[in-house]
VEXLO-952702 format. One line per field, with one value per residue (C-alpha): residue number from 1; x, y, z; residue in three letters. Coordinates in steps of 0.001 Angstrom, whole numbers, plus 500000, padded with zeros to 6 digits. Layout:
resi: [NUM:...]
x: [X:...]
y: [Y:...]
z: [Z:...]
resn: [Ala:...]
# end
This chain:
resi: [1:2:3:4:5:6:7:8:9:10:11:12:13:14:15:16:17:18:19:20:21:22:23:24:25:26:27:28:29:30:31:32:33:34:35:36:37:38:39:40:41:42:43:44:45:46:47:48:49:50:51:52:53:54:55:56:57:58:59:60:61:62:63:64:65:66:67:68:69:70:71:72:73:74:75:76:77:78:79:80:81:82:83:84:85:86:87:88:89:90:91:92:93:94:95:96:97:98:99:100:101:102:103:104:105:106:107:108:109:110:111:112:113:114:115:116:117:118:119:120:121:122:123:124:125:126:127:128:129:130]
x: [500014:501241:501017:501579:502415:501583:502283:505784:505158:503173:504159:502653:504195:504441:505864:508094:509852:511465:508017:506385:508792:508865:504558:505125:507624:506957:502939:502730:505500:506259:510258:512711:514398:516656:516415:517531:517379:514475:512086:511894:511585:509111:508013:505631:505156:506133:504554:506842:505632:507430:507488:508584:509399:507045:505994:502132:500324:497803:494301:491342:487940:488466:490054:488294:485636:487484:487420:491111:492983:495533:494552:496874:496136:495959:495372:491392:492011:494367:491692:490785:494168:495573:492692:493584:496859:496322:494678:497090:499151:496825:495708:492055:490131:487123:485053:485340:483114:481859:481488:479266:479106:481573:484666:486313:484104:485368:485704:487891:488927:490248:492586:494583:498810:500740:499776:495876:496497:493354:494854:493046:493207:491590:491300:488685:488932:490393:488632:485843:485369:484184]
y: [500119:503540:505683:509569:511771:514944:517558:518252:520675:521011:522652:525358:525435:529725:530308:533950:532312:536433:538206:534682:535169:538436:538319:534884:536988:540546:540134:537560:537229:533753:533372:532027:528761:528868:529064:526959:527684:526280:526389:528581:527125:528991:528682:529641:528222:524833:524108:524608:525893:525183:527703:525679:526704:526268:527070:528482:528604:525581:525991:525970:526403:530082:530900:532668:530703:526737:524813:524076:526545:526621:528163:529722:529931:534362:534662:535780:539162:539894:538412:541791:543720:540219:541256:545120:544983:542759:545314:547890:546126:546357:541915:541856:540369:538959:536479:536382:534518:533942:529734:527995:524483:522116:520992:524289:526915:530443:533611:533127:535914:534286:536264:534955:534983:536678:533238:533329:530738:530014:531340:531598:533241:531857:532243:529969:527514:524812:521167:520574:517744:514405]
z: [499922:498914:501618:500954:503952:502458:499327:498749:495939:492387:489596:487000:483505:482704:479510:480994:483839:484605:484722:486626:489455:489729:490313:491959:494221:494302:494385:496012:498073:497849:499267:495678:497210:493375:490360:486886:483434:482913:486404:489751:493145:495127:498912:500539:504345:503657:501021:497233:493969:491698:487902:484736:481479:478719:474832:476412:478977:479536:477722:479603:477587:479517:482116:484816:484703:484411:487711:487240:490143:493159:496244:498636:502102:504170:507567:508010:508985:505760:503760:502817:502532:500523:497948:497850:497859:494222:492909:493779:491585:489291:489542:488865:491096:489644:492111:495859:497658:501034:500688:502999:501390:499385:500755:501508:503407:504747:502353:498524:496038:492776:489935:486519:486961:484356:482226:482804:485961:487549:491392:494892:498050:500615:504932:505693:508861:506673:505232:506362:508570:507184]
resn: [Met:Leu:Asn:Thr:Gln:Gly:Met:Met:His:Phe:Gly:Leu:Ala:Val:Thr:Asp:Leu:Asp:Arg:Ser:Arg:Lys:Phe:Tyr:Glu:Gly:Val:Leu:Asn:Leu:Lys:Val:Val:Glu:Gln:Ser:Pro:Arg:Met:Val:Phe:Leu:Gln:Thr:Gly:Asp:Asp:Tyr:Leu:Ile:Leu:Ala:Lys:Gly:Asp:Glu:Pro:Leu:Lys:Tyr:Asp:Thr:Asn:Lys:Ser:Thr:Pro:Val:His:His:Ala:Phe:Lys:Val:Lys:Pro:Asp:Glu:Phe:Gln:Ser:Ser:Ile:Asp:His:Leu:Arg:Gln:His:Gly:Val:Glu:Val:Phe:Asn:Ile:Glu:Asp:Arg:Asn:Thr:Gly:Val:Phe:Trp:Gly:Pro:Gln:Ala:Tyr:Phe:Leu:Asp:Pro:Asp:Gly:Asn:Lys:Leu:Glu:Ile:Tyr:Ala:Gly:Pro:Gly:Ala:Lys:Lys:Ser]
# end
């Protein structure tokens, strides 16, 4: 039996490593751990994200309505200031909700990175207990 112990990292395809590094480091405040010619390794809390150079961004039916996205946790008392910070950096926050159904309850806001990858900030209590 395979018993995974958590998530080590996830990778995200980007077309311009420098532009994406500036966004994730400068706007989202992720820490750069290392950069190679094809990847930028970033850390947030105990979690890691790898920006991987691709020739084209991932294709979705529509970037804003696709269910495919990546969520970052923020402190509940910093939710609104995080939205304000994104907007001050020219990021369109196109959906803000306080979800009370589904698996992840609480305040959530969605936006796109420079390649159109859908991202979320989440300030809820965590996953619904089963």
